[in-house]
N, C-alpha and C positions, 0 to 999 in steps of 0.2 A: 386828338381832342380839338373841338371847334373853338376858334377864337371869337370873343364877343365882337359883334359887328360884321363878321364874315357873312357872305351871302347865304351859306348853308345854315348858320345859326339864326339869321333873321327869318329865313323861310321856315325853319323848324319851330321857332318861337311863335311866329304868327299862326302856323298850322296847329300848334298846341292850343292856342287861345281860341281860334275861330273854326278849326277844322281845315283840312288840306284844300278842299275845293273852294270853300268860302274865302280862304286866304288868297288863293290864286285869283279869284274874282276881284277882290280888293286891289291886289297888285296890278291887275289889268286896267283897272279903272283910274289909274293915275292919268290916263288919257281917256277922254270921253268915248264911250262905245254904246251901241245899241244892245238890247237883249239878245238879238240874233247873233251879233258879232261875238258877244261873250260866249254864247253856246258853241259857236263854230270854233272859236279859238281854243276852248277847253275840251272840245269834243264831248259835250253834254247836251241833253235835250233842252229845248227852249223853255219848257215848263220848269226844269231844274234850275236853269239860269235865272228864271223869274223868281223862284223861291229863294235863291241865294241873295239876289238883289233886294228882295223884300226884307229879309233879315238884316242885311247890312244897312238898309235905309232906316229900319226901326231902331237900329243902334246909332243912327246919325253919322255913320261912316261914309255914306254916299248920298248923293241927291239924285233925283230922277225927274225928268219932265217928258211930256208927250208932245210929239210933233206929227200930227196926223196919225198914221198907223205905227209910226216908229216911237219907241220908248228909249230915251237916252239916259245914261247913267254916268256919273263921275264922282271921284272922291271929294269929300268935304274937307274943310280944314282939319277937322278931327281925324278923318281917315288918313290924311297926309301926316299929321302929327304922330299917329300910331305907327305908321310905316317908318317915319324918321326916327322915332323913339326906340324902335326895336333894332335899328341899325346903329344907334349911338353906343359908344363904349361906356359901360356903367362906371360910376365912381368906385374907387377901391373900398373894400369892406373895412370899416374901422370898428374895432371892438369897444 
């Protein structure tokens, strides 16, 4: 059984909420990365990385800015809060 707050339970919870690849993208973006870096790190196409970042940006979990031909992405405060909240131990259930 997984313990609340363990790495496996955090990854499983995030994957359940966002989907495995999108969850992996969000976790990568705790450090600023380009679309190309996201694609290479996760071994997905650049167009797929772009679609995932578009969805995360629409949910306000990441922010994006363009620097010439490069498109940079990073977690927003909400994205960090989501990642931190999933790793927190939930309070005990009280009937």
